[in-house]
C-alpha positions as CSV (number, residue, x, y, z in Angstrom):
1,M,120.4,61.7,148.1
2,F,118.3,64.5,146.5
3,K,118.8,68.1,147.4
4,E,116.3,70.1,149.5
5,N,116.9,73.4,147.7
6,Y,116.9,74.3,144.0
7,N,117.8,77.6,142.3
8,I,115.9,77.6,139.0
9,I,114.8,79.9,136.2
10,G,111.5,79.0,134.6
11,V,110.8,80.2,131.0
12,M,107.5,80.2,129.2
13,S,106.1,81.6,125.9
14,G,102.3,81.4,125.6
15,T,100.0,81.3,122.6
16,S,98.8,84.9,123.4
17,L,102.2,86.1,122.1
18,D,102.6,88.7,124.8
19,G,106.3,87.7,125.1
20,V,108.7,85.5,127.0
21,D,108.0,85.1,130.7
22,L,111.0,84.4,132.9
23,S,111.0,83.8,136.7
24,H,113.9,83.2,139.1
25,I,112.6,80.8,141.7
26,H,113.8,79.1,144.8
27,F,112.2,75.7,145.5
28,T,112.4,73.9,148.8
29,I,111.2,70.3,149.6
30,K,111.0,69.2,153.2
31,E,109.3,66.0,154.3
32,G,107.8,65.6,150.9
33,K,106.2,69.1,150.8
34,W,107.3,71.6,148.2
35,S,107.4,75.4,148.8
36,F,108.6,78.2,146.5
37,E,109.6,81.8,146.4
38,I,109.4,83.8,143.2
39,L,112.3,86.2,143.1
40,E,113.0,88.3,140.0
41,S,110.5,88.0,137.1
42,A,110.1,89.7,133.7
43,T,108.2,89.5,130.5
44,M,110.2,90.3,127.4
45,P,107.9,91.3,124.6
46,Y,108.3,90.2,121.0
47,D,108.8,92.8,118.4
48,S,106.2,93.1,115.6
49,Q,108.3,91.0,113.2
50,W,108.5,88.1,115.6
51,I,104.8,88.3,116.5
52,N,103.9,88.1,112.8
53,T,106.4,85.2,112.3
54,L,105.0,83.2,115.2
55,K,101.4,83.9,114.1
56,T,102.0,82.5,110.6
57,A,104.5,79.7,111.4
58,V,101.6,77.2,111.6
59,D,101.7,77.3,107.7
60,F,105.5,76.9,107.4
61,S,107.2,74.1,105.5
62,P,109.3,71.6,107.4
63,Q,112.5,73.4,106.2
64,E,111.1,76.8,107.2
65,L,110.2,75.4,110.6
66,A,113.7,74.0,111.1
67,N,115.2,77.4,110.3
68,L,112.8,79.2,112.6
69,N,113.6,76.7,115.4
70,T,117.3,77.6,115.1
71,K,116.6,81.4,115.0
72,Y,114.1,81.2,117.9
73,T,116.5,79.1,120.0
74,A,119.1,81.9,119.6
75,L,116.6,84.6,120.4
76,L,115.5,82.7,123.6
77,A,119.1,82.2,124.6
78,G,119.8,85.9,124.3
79,I,116.7,86.8,126.4
80,I,117.7,84.3,129.1
81,N,121.3,85.5,129.2
82,D,120.1,89.1,129.5
83,F,117.8,88.2,132.4
84,I,120.6,86.3,134.2
85,Q,123.1,89.2,133.8
86,K,120.6,92.0,134.7
87,N,119.7,90.2,138.0
88,N,123.2,88.9,138.8
89,I,121.8,85.4,139.1
90,E,124.5,82.8,140.1
91,K,124.8,79.1,140.9
92,L,121.7,78.0,139.0
93,D,120.7,74.3,139.1
94,A,118.9,74.6,135.8
95,V,116.9,76.7,133.3
96,C,113.6,75.0,132.6
97,S,112.1,76.2,129.4
98,H,108.8,75.4,127.7
99,G,109.6,76.9,124.3
100,H,106.9,78.3,122.0
101,T,104.2,76.0,120.6
102,I,103.9,76.2,116.8
103,L,102.1,72.9,116.1
104,H,99.9,70.9,118.4
105,Q,98.1,67.9,116.8
106,P,98.3,65.1,119.3
107,Q,95.7,63.1,117.3
108,N,98.4,62.9,114.6
109,G,101.2,62.2,117.1
110,L,102.6,65.7,116.5
111,T,103.6,68.6,118.8
112,L,106.3,71.1,118.2
113,Q,107.7,73.7,120.6
114,I,110.5,75.7,119.1
115,G,113.4,76.9,121.2
116,N,114.3,73.5,122.6
117,L,117.3,72.7,120.5
118,P,120.4,71.2,122.3
119,Q,122.5,74.3,121.6
120,I,120.5,76.4,123.9
121,A,122.5,74.9,126.9
122,T,125.8,76.0,125.3
123,L,124.5,79.4,124.3
124,I,123.5,80.2,127.9
125,N,126.2,78.0,129.6
126,Q,123.6,76.4,131.9
127,T,121.9,73.0,132.3
128,V,118.6,73.2,130.5
129,V,115.5,71.1,131.0
130,C,113.0,71.5,128.1
131,D,110.8,69.9,125.5
132,F,108.2,68.6,128.0
133,R,105.4,67.7,125.6
134,V,106.9,65.4,123.0
135,Q,107.3,62.3,125.1
136,D,103.7,62.4,126.3
137,V,102.4,62.5,122.7
138,A,104.7,59.6,121.8
139,L,103.0,57.7,124.7
140,G,99.6,58.4,123.3
141,G,98.8,61.4,125.4
142,Q,97.6,64.9,124.5
143,G,100.9,66.4,125.6
144,A,98.8,69.0,127.4
145,P,97.9,70.5,129.7
146,L,101.1,69.9,131.8
147,V,100.6,72.5,134.5
148,P,98.1,70.4,136.6
149,I,100.8,68.4,138.4
150,G,102.1,71.8,139.6
151,D,98.5,72.7,140.7
152,R,98.4,69.5,142.7
153,I,101.8,70.0,144.3
154,L,101.7,73.8,144.9
155,F,98.1,74.9,144.9
156,S,96.1,72.0,146.4
157,S,94.2,74.3,148.7
158,Y,91.9,75.5,145.8
159,D,89.1,73.4,144.4
160,Y,89.8,74.5,140.8
161,C,92.9,76.0,139.2
162,M,92.4,77.8,135.9
163,N,94.7,79.6,133.5
164,L,93.2,82.2,131.2
165,G,95.8,82.8,128.4
166,G,95.7,82.1,124.7
167,F,93.4,79.3,125.7
168,S,91.7,78.4,129.0
169,N,92.5,75.3,130.9
170,I,91.4,73.9,134.2
171,S,92.5,71.3,136.7
172,F,90.9,69.7,139.8
173,E,90.9,66.5,141.9
174,Q,88.2,64.0,141.1
175,K,88.1,60.6,142.9
176,N,91.8,61.0,143.9
177,K,92.9,61.7,140.3
178,R,94.0,65.0,138.9
179,I,91.7,65.9,136.0
180,A,92.6,68.6,133.6
181,F,91.8,69.8,130.1
182,D,91.7,72.7,127.7
183,I,88.4,74.5,127.7
184,S,88.3,77.0,124.9
185,P,90.3,79.6,123.1
186,V,90.4,82.9,124.9
187,N,93.0,85.6,124.1
188,T,94.0,84.0,120.8
189,V,90.5,85.1,119.6
190,L,89.9,88.3,121.7
191,N,93.4,89.7,120.8
192,Y,92.8,88.9,117.1
193,Y,89.7,91.2,117.0
194,A,91.4,93.9,119.2
195,N,94.3,93.9,116.8
196,Q,91.8,94.8,114.0
197,L,91.0,97.9,115.9
198,G,94.7,98.8,116.2
199,L,95.0,97.6,119.8
200,D,97.2,94.9,121.3
201,Y,94.3,93.6,123.5
202,D,90.9,94.6,124.8
203,D,91.9,96.4,128.0
204,K,89.8,95.0,130.9
205,G,87.2,93.8,128.4
206,Q,85.9,97.3,127.8
207,L,85.2,96.8,124.1
208,A,83.4,93.5,124.7
209,R,81.4,95.2,127.4
210,S,80.2,97.8,124.9
211,G,79.0,95.2,122.4
212,K,75.9,93.1,122.0
213,I,75.6,89.3,122.0
214,T,74.9,87.8,118.5
215,T,72.7,84.9,119.7
216,A,73.0,82.7,116.6
217,L,76.8,83.0,116.6
218,L,76.9,82.1,120.3
219,E,74.8,79.0,119.7
220,Q,77.0,77.9,116.9
221,L,80.2,78.4,118.9
222,N,78.8,76.4,121.8
223,Q,77.8,73.5,119.4
224,L,81.4,73.0,118.0
225,D,82.5,69.4,118.2
226,F,85.4,70.1,120.6
227,Y,83.0,71.1,123.4
228,Q,81.1,67.8,123.1
229,Q,84.2,65.7,123.6
230,S,85.1,64.3,127.0
231,F,88.5,64.8,128.5
232,P,91.4,64.4,128.1
233,K,91.5,67.0,125.3
234,S,93.7,69.9,124.3
235,L,93.7,72.7,121.8
236,G,96.2,74.3,119.5
237,F,96.1,77.4,117.3
238,E,95.0,75.3,114.4
239,F,91.5,75.1,116.0
240,V,91.3,78.9,116.1
241,K,92.6,79.4,112.6
242,E,90.6,76.6,110.9
243,T,87.4,76.5,112.9
244,V,86.7,79.4,115.2
245,L,87.7,82.4,113.2
246,P,86.0,81.2,110.0
247,L,82.8,80.7,111.9
248,I,82.9,84.2,113.5
249,E,83.7,85.7,110.1
250,N,80.4,84.4,108.7
251,Y,78.7,87.1,110.8
252,N,78.7,90.6,109.5
253,V,78.5,92.3,112.9
254,K,80.6,95.0,114.6
255,I,83.9,93.9,116.2
256,E,82.6,94.9,119.6
257,D,79.7,92.5,119.1
258,K,82.1,89.7,118.1
259,L,84.1,90.4,121.3
260,R,81.0,90.5,123.4
261,T,79.7,87.2,122.0
262,F,83.0,85.4,122.3
263,T,83.5,86.6,125.9
264,E,80.1,85.2,126.7
265,H,81.0,81.9,125.0
266,V,84.3,81.6,127.0
267,A,82.4,82.2,130.3
268,Q,79.7,79.7,129.4
269,Q,82.3,77.0,128.5
270,I,84.2,77.7,131.7
271,V,81.2,77.2,133.9
272,I,80.2,74.0,132.0
273,A,83.7,72.7,132.8
274,L,83.1,73.0,136.5
275,P,81.7,69.6,137.7
276,I,80.3,71.3,140.8
277,K,79.3,75.0,140.5
278,K,80.6,75.8,144.0
279,G,84.0,76.1,145.7
280,S,87.1,78.1,145.1
281,L,88.3,78.9,141.6
282,F,92.0,80.1,141.4
283,I,92.5,82.1,138.2
284,T,95.9,83.1,136.7
285,G,97.1,84.2,133.2
286,G,96.6,87.4,131.3
287,G,92.9,86.9,131.0
288,A,92.5,87.4,134.7
289,Y,92.9,91.1,134.0
290,N,89.9,91.0,131.7
291,N,87.4,92.4,134.3
292,F,84.4,91.9,132.0
293,L,85.2,88.2,131.4
294,I,85.6,87.6,135.1
295,E,82.2,89.3,135.7
296,C,80.6,87.1,133.1
297,I,82.1,83.9,134.8
298,Q,80.9,85.1,138.2
299,K,77.4,85.8,136.9
300,Q,77.2,82.3,135.4
301,A,78.4,80.7,138.6
302,P,77.4,82.9,141.6
303,E,78.3,80.3,144.2
304,V,81.9,80.0,143.0
305,E,84.5,82.0,144.9
306,I,86.9,83.5,142.3
307,I,90.4,84.1,143.6
308,I,92.9,86.2,141.6
309,P,96.4,86.3,143.2
310,S,99.1,89.0,143.2
311,P,100.3,90.2,139.8
312,K,103.6,88.3,140.1
313,L,101.9,84.9,140.6
314,L,99.1,85.7,138.2
315,E,101.5,86.5,135.4
316,F,104.3,84.0,136.1
317,K,102.5,80.9,137.4
318,E,103.2,78.9,134.2
319,A,106.9,79.9,134.3
320,L,106.8,78.8,137.9
321,I,105.3,75.4,137.2
322,F,107.5,74.7,134.2
323,A,110.4,75.4,136.5
324,L,108.9,72.8,138.9
325,L,108.5,70.3,136.0
326,G,112.2,70.7,135.2
327,V,113.2,70.1,138.9
328,L,111.0,66.9,138.9
329,K,112.8,65.8,135.7
330,L,116.2,66.4,137.3
331,R,115.0,64.2,140.2
332,N,113.6,61.6,137.7
333,E,110.2,62.0,139.4
334,I,106.8,62.0,137.8
335,N,105.9,65.3,136.2
336,V,103.2,64.3,133.8
337,L,99.9,62.6,134.9
338,S,98.2,60.1,132.6
339,S,94.9,61.0,134.2
340,V,95.4,64.5,132.7
341,T,96.9,63.8,129.3
342,G,95.5,60.3,128.5
343,S,99.0,58.8,128.0
344,Q,99.8,55.2,128.7
345,S,101.2,56.0,132.2
346,D,102.5,58.7,134.5
347,H,106.0,59.6,133.5
348,S,108.9,61.9,133.9
349,S,109.0,64.0,130.7
350,G,111.4,66.4,129.2
351,V,115.0,66.4,128.0
352,I,118.1,67.6,129.9
353,Y,120.9,69.3,128.0
354,H,124.3,70.2,129.6
355,S,126.4,73.1,128.4
356,K,129.6,72.0,126.5
């Protein structure tokens, strides 16, 4: 007999490198319906050395990656322990952790999230559920996005659920199937150019707002092969490093103009991704704070109702949903949808480690 209540910590590190998100969550399931309460939450920022390491790790050798994985697992364990102690959290059912994506090449059968080594369970003295993507890739899937089953279970009242983080992704129901896919890079590119001006990010999109669209660049971006592909499809930082940034760097224009052009590109690709340009669009992730980007989306899709939730849900929705994925794994229930990832079948993904 399964429990009705779960006491969980969800842990997420996204490609925008703003830090490790942690959320303490109570889940309840009654008569097949899930509900949740987000209790304490925090984002623990990376120091400059870790940011630089995680940015460049895509080029590491296998041995360097193995060493990094060990060091990052220890870092993550320390962050989780501090969060538990600071908030006096007791009697956890599990810590459910995504880890940090370094490599994502599903077409080559490869995805790597560091921080998911077995010793993390012993280091934090808790049951840990983690490494959610590897099994799906082994089953022929994209290994991403994984959040859509959480959208279906927890946020079904919205027509579309979208995350604006390092990349944008969307999920929605179509013919009784959950459809989801990555749309385009977002903060991986916008932050890159803000960094060149000595800023962590373009606050509210003000720099982009001051720039001008470079029409030829916008056209080239929109013509990239990825945007012509049908779903399921997903993106990794390799796409940004090898394709997007070299293309933008071909243009000798001001950084503000690059930001303005890329923001327009993101908005256009988001609207193209909506099968019907009406209904409710629920937006979370750090990009939801980019007022100018939100305005560009609204201008492109005036009949869409854009809904941005409270800061706690906006910032910690992915941590919340990876917590849910972990609970579903503990219950041996489906937590990855083949209609989303393209894998051979729906399945219950992730590994469970118990502290020794």
